[in-house]
C-alpha positions in Angstrom: 57.8 20.5 -2.4 59.4 17.9 -4.7 57.0 15.7 -6.7 57.9 12.3 -8.0 56.8 11.6 -11.6 56.0 8.2 -13.2 59.0 6.2 -14.5 60.6 7.9 -17.4 61.6 6.2 -20.7 65.1 5.9 -19.3 64.0 3.9 -16.2 63.7 5.0 -12.6 61.8 8.1 -11.4 62.5 11.7 -12.1 62.4 14.7 -9.8 62.2 18.0 -11.5 64.8 20.6 -10.4 62.1 23.2 -9.9 59.9 20.9 -7.8 57.1 20.5 -10.4 56.0 17.6 -12.6 57.6 17.2 -16.0 55.7 19.1 -18.8 53.2 17.3 -21.0 54.4 16.1 -24.4 52.8 19.0 -26.3 54.8 21.5 -24.2 58.1 19.8 -24.7 59.2 22.5 -27.2 58.7 25.2 -24.6 60.9 23.4 -22.0 63.8 25.5 -20.8 67.0 24.5 -22.5 69.0 24.2 -19.2 66.3 22.4 -17.2 67.3 19.1 -15.5 65.7 16.4 -13.5 67.0 13.9 -10.9 67.0 10.4 -12.3 66.4 8.0 -9.4 68.0 4.6 -9.5 65.9 1.9 -11.3 65.0 -1.2 -9.5 66.6 -4.4 -10.8 63.8 -6.9 -11.3 63.9 -10.7 -11.1 64.0 -11.3 -14.8 67.1 -9.1 -15.2 69.2 -11.0 -12.6 71.8 -13.6 -13.5 70.4 -16.3 -11.2 73.6 -18.3 -10.8 75.7 -15.2 -10.0 72.9 -14.0 -7.7 72.7 -17.1 -5.5 76.5 -18.0 -5.5 77.7 -14.5 -4.7 74.8 -14.0 -2.3 75.8 -17.1 -0.3 79.3 -15.8 0.2 78.4 -12.2 0.9 75.6 -13.0 3.4 77.7 -15.6 5.2 80.3 -12.9 5.9 77.7 -10.5 7.1 76.1 -13.1 9.3 79.4 -13.8 10.9 79.9 -10.1 11.8 76.4 -9.7 13.3 76.1 -13.1 15.1 77.3 -11.9 18.6 74.4 -9.5 18.9 71.9 -12.3 18.1 73.5 -14.5 20.8 73.2 -11.6 23.4 69.6 -11.0 22.5 68.7 -14.7 22.8 70.4 -15.2 26.2 68.8 -12.0 27.6 65.4 -13.4 26.5 66.0 -16.7 28.2 68.3 -16.0 31.2 69.0 -12.3 31.8 71.5 -13.1 34.6 74.0 -14.7 32.3 77.7 -13.9 32.7 80.4 -13.5 30.0 79.4 -15.3 26.9 80.9 -17.3 24.0 79.5 -15.1 21.3 79.9 -17.5 18.5 78.4 -20.5 20.1 76.0 -22.2 17.6 77.4 -20.2 14.7 78.5 -23.2 12.6 75.0 -24.6 12.7 73.5 -21.2 12.0 75.8 -20.7 9.0 75.0 -24.1 7.6 71.3 -23.1 7.4 71.9 -19.6 6.2 72.9 -20.6 2.7 69.7 -22.6 1.7 67.5 -20.3 3.8 68.8 -17.2 2.1 68.5 -18.8 -1.3 64.8 -19.5 -0.7 64.3 -16.0 0.8 65.9 -14.1 -2.0 64.2 -16.2 -4.7 60.7 -15.8 -3.2 61.3 -12.1 -2.5 62.3 -11.1 -6.0 59.9 -13.3 -7.8 56.9 -12.1 -5.8 57.9 -8.4 -5.9 58.4 -8.5 -9.6 55.0 -10.2 -10.1 52.9 -8.1 -7.6 54.2 -4.6 -8.5 53.1 -4.5 -12.1 49.7 -6.1 -11.2 49.1 -3.4 -8.6 49.9 -0.7 -11.1 47.6 -2.2 -13.7 44.8 -2.2 -11.2 45.2 1.6 -10.9 47.1 1.8 -7.6 49.4 4.8 -7.3 53.1 4.0 -7.7 54.0 4.4 -3.9 51.1 2.2 -2.9 51.9 -0.4 -5.5 55.5 -0.4 -4.4 54.6 -0.8 -0.8 52.1 -3.6 -1.6 54.7 -5.4 -3.7 57.2 -5.1 -0.8 54.7 -6.4 1.8 53.6 -9.4 -0.3 57.2 -10.2 -1.2 58.2 -10.0 2.5 55.4 -12.4 3.5 56.3 -14.9 0.8 60.0 -14.8 1.5 59.5 -15.2 5.3 57.3 -18.3 4.9 59.7 -19.9 2.3 62.8 -19.3 4.5 61.2 -20.6 7.7 60.8 -24.1 6.3 64.6 -24.3 6.5 65.4 -21.8 9.1 63.2 -23.0 12.0 65.1 -26.2 12.6 68.4 -24.4 12.3 67.1 -21.7 14.7 66.0 -24.3 17.3 69.4 -26.0 17.3 71.6 -22.8 17.2 69.6 -21.1 19.9 69.9 -24.1 22.2 73.6 -24.0 21.7 73.6 -20.2 22.4 72.2 -20.7 25.9 74.7 -23.5 26.9 75.8 -22.8 30.5 72.6 -21.1 31.6 70.3 -22.6 34.2 68.3 -24.0 31.3 67.7 -27.7 30.3 69.1 -26.9 26.9 72.6 -27.0 28.4 73.4 -30.6 27.4 74.7 -30.5 23.9 78.2 -31.1 22.5 77.6 -29.4 19.2 75.1 -29.0 16.3 75.0 -32.6 15.2 74.7 -33.8 18.8 71.8 -31.4 19.4 70.1 -32.5 16.2 70.3 -36.2 17.3 69.0 -35.6 20.8 66.1 -33.3 19.7 64.9 -35.8 17.1 65.4 -38.7 19.5 63.3 -37.1 22.2 60.7 -35.1 20.3 60.9 -36.4 16.7 60.8 -34.0 13.8 58.2 -32.0 15.7 61.0 -30.9 18.1 62.9 -29.3 15.2 59.9 -27.3 14.2 59.0 -26.2 17.7 57.9 -22.6 17.5 57.3 -22.8 13.7 53.9 -21.2 14.0 55.2 -18.4 16.2 58.1 -18.0 13.7 55.7 -17.4 10.9 53.6 -15.1 13.1 56.8 -13.2 14.0 58.7 -13.1 10.7 55.9 -12.9 8.1 54.4 -9.6 9.5 57.9 -8.4 10.4 59.1 -8.9 6.8 55.9 -7.4 5.3 56.2 -4.3 7.5 60.0 -4.1 6.8 59.8 -4.2 3.0 56.8 -1.9 2.8 58.4 0.6 5.2 61.7 0.4 3.4 60.1 1.2 0.1 58.1 4.1 1.5 61.1 5.4 3.5 63.2 5.6 0.3 60.6 7.6 -1.5 60.2 10.0 1.4 63.9 10.5 1.7 64.4 11.0 -2.1 61.5 13.5 -2.1 63.0 15.4 0.8 66.6 15.7 -0.5 65.8 15.7 -4.3 65.6 19.5 -4.5 68.8 19.9 -2.5 70.8 17.5 -4.6 69.6 19.2 -7.8 70.1 22.7 -6.6 73.6 22.3 -5.2 74.8 19.3 -7.3 75.8 17.4 -4.2 76.3 13.6 -4.7 75.0 13.6 -8.2 76.4 13.3 -11.7 75.0 14.8 -15.0 73.9 12.3 -17.7 73.5 13.4 -21.3 70.2 12.1 -22.7 70.7 13.5 -26.2 68.7 16.1 -28.1 69.9 18.8 -25.7 68.4 17.1 -22.7 70.3 16.1 -19.6 69.5 14.4 -16.2 71.1 14.4 -12.8 71.7 10.9 -11.4 72.6 10.2 -7.7 76.1 8.8 -7.2 76.7 5.4 -5.7 77.6 6.7 -2.3 74.4 8.8 -2.1 72.3 5.8 -3.1 73.9 3.6 -0.5 73.3 6.3 2.2 69.6 6.6 1.4 69.2 2.8 1.3 71.1 2.4 4.6 69.0 5.1 6.4 65.8 3.6 5.0 66.8 0.1 6.1 67.6 1.3 9.6 64.2 3.0 9.9 62.5 -0.1 8.7 64.5 -2.4 11.0 63.9 -0.4 14.1 60.1 -0.2 13.5 59.9 -3.9 12.8 61.8 -4.8 15.9 59.5 -2.7 18.1 56.3 -4.2 16.6 57.4 -7.8 16.7 59.5 -8.0 19.9 56.9 -9.7 22.1 56.3 -12.4 19.5 60.0 -13.0 19.1 60.5 -13.4 22.8 57.7 -16.0 23.1 59.0 -17.8 20.0 62.5 -18.0 21.4 61.4 -19.3 24.8 59.2 -21.9 23.2 62.2 -23.1 21.2 64.7 -23.4 24.1 62.8 -23.9 27.3 61.6 -27.2 28.8 57.9 -27.8 29.3 58.6 -29.5 32.7 56.5 -32.5 31.6 53.7 -30.4 30.1 53.0 -29.5 26.5 54.7 -26.3 25.4 52.0 -24.0 24.2 51.9 -20.2 23.5 49.5 -19.6 26.4 51.6 -21.5 28.9 54.8 -19.8 27.6 53.2 -16.3 28.0 51.9 -17.0 31.5 55.4 -18.3 32.6 57.1 -15.3 31.0 54.7 -12.8 32.7 55.1 -14.6 36.0 58.8 -14.0 35.8 58.8 -10.3 35.0 55.4 -9.0 34.1 54.5 -7.7 30.7 57.9 -5.9 30.5 59.5 -9.3 30.2 58.0 -9.5 26.7 60.4 -6.7 25.8 63.5 -8.2 27.5 66.4 -7.9 25.1 64.7 -5.1 23.1 67.8 -2.9 23.1 70.1 -5.6 21.6 67.4 -6.7 19.2 66.7 -3.1 18.1 70.4 -2.4 17.6 70.9 -5.8 15.9 67.9 -5.4 13.5 68.8 -1.9 12.6 72.5 -2.7 12.0 71.6 -5.9 10.3 69.0 -4.2 8.1 71.4 -1.5 7.1 74.2 -4.0 6.4 72.1 -6.6 4.7 70.2 -4.2 2.4 73.3 -2.4 1.2 74.9 -5.8 0.6 71.7 -7.0 -1.1 71.4 -4.0 -3.4 75.1 -4.4 -4.2 74.6 -8.1 -5.0 71.7 -7.2 -7.3 73.9 -4.7 -9.2 76.6 -7.4 -9.5 74.1 -9.9 -10.8 72.4 -7.5 -13.3 72.6 -9.0 -16.8 72.6 -5.5 -18.2 75.8 -4.4 -16.5 79.1 -6.0 -17.6 80.9 -5.0 -14.4 77.9 -4.8 -12.2 79.3 -1.6 -10.7 78.1 0.9 -13.4 
């Protein structure tokens, strides 16, 4: 079994090649001359980020990623509202979605990194073990980021999802574009119409993000623990770093790090999709369906949904959402970690 040690003086975590904790300080002289440890990548915290580069580059990178993943979101939305839909225009509502992505992502990333950097050290100071502290920091950061982003994202979500379902047997099929949808929604329902489903969005995305970031953190640690001995023993995907005084360390290569991050993200995304699918279906229908003269409430939406297809209807679109969230999580996290390396004040090129 491979054991993770506390962060070393060089940053990150170390995995001993022989699967045991590093020796105590008074035994350093007895350490085998050729012994090596796997130096895990150090997390880049909020205070180390060049904020201007972080937000500007982030806007461009995530806009491109959103464009690539948007068709899966449209398919999931239409399945939740009208499963008999024919061939679709997969980028309907994308311009509106993209316009909201930039400020929403800025709020999300800022709240995420600031909260995680604050909560992690506090949890460690309170005596929590490092894996628990990391998971707690991820969960708290995910909650804060989701709430901050939904202030911007809910109105954008309402408009873009109504545009997605144009052409279905749904009262939302009456808009000529994002601006027209905005005017008509505000004209008929006021600002409340733009925030329809806001409470459900918080109930959906806040736990989802908390579960996602906590699972992502723990998944990485489990994977590194599982493959640490293999990487050290066979020298696969690692490079040797000279620490001076005859000491050396093995550091995972960039490709190895990206693979571990991608697999961890896919695991976290799939689990999050399964847990929050019923809430997401209810939220989506509240945002796009007409109340037929009655107030749109969670209870009425659930009863109408179950009447259409039973409890299984709550998981309508699970396949596309599972695939979308897993693919999105893998793509987004590798992009996000790459963005953090680019924005690290301590790296001139951001690629070291």
